C-alpha positions, 0 to 999 in steps of 0.5 A: 238276105232272103227275098222272094219272087217268081220264076220266069225262066230256066237256064241249066242249074240256074233260072231267072227269078222276078222279085219285087223289091219289098219297099215298093211292095204293098203286099196286096197283090190283087189290088196294085199288080206291082209283082206283075209289072215291076221287079228286079229279074236275079240269076240264081242257082236252082237248088230247089227244082223250081219250075217256070212261075213258081213261087220262090224263096231266093237268097243273098250273101247279106255280108257282100250286099252290105260290103257293095252298099257301103262302098256305093253309098258311104265311101264317097262320103268319106272320100269327100270329107278326105279330100277336103280335109287333106286341101284346106289342112294340109295345103291350105287351098280350095283350088287344091281341096277341088282337085282332091275331091275330083281325084278322090271320086275319080278313084271311087268309079274305078273302085264302083267300075271293078266291083260291078263285074263281081256277080252277088251269087243269089240261090233259090232255097225253097219252092213256096208255091208250085204252079200247075 
C-alpha cells in the first residue's frame, strides 16, 4: 500500500508523517485545506532522507494491512454465525447461542488486543517535494 504525506517531525532514522486518508481527500487542497488539518500520523523509517515539511511517499506492507482488516471486520461476523450455529444446532437453545456469542466476542476482543500491540512497518520510499 502506497500513500503520501508530509513529514512533521524527525526522530533519528525515523520520521513522523502526517498522511491524509485518500477516501477523505477531495484532491483540491487549495479549497478544502484538509491536508493541513486532519490526517493520520505514522512513524516511518526514513530511508529517503526526508526533512521536516517534505511531501513523501510512504510504503506499507499490504498483506499485513489486509490481515489486520480481516481480523477486525470479518472475524467477528464469522464468530457470530458460528456461535449461533453452535448454540442452536448443537444444544438447541437460544440461551446457549447467546452464551456462545458472548464467549466468541470475548475471544475476539483478546485477539484484537494482542494484534493491536503489533506494529505495522511504514517506510518513506521517496521524497516527492522538498521544501526549502
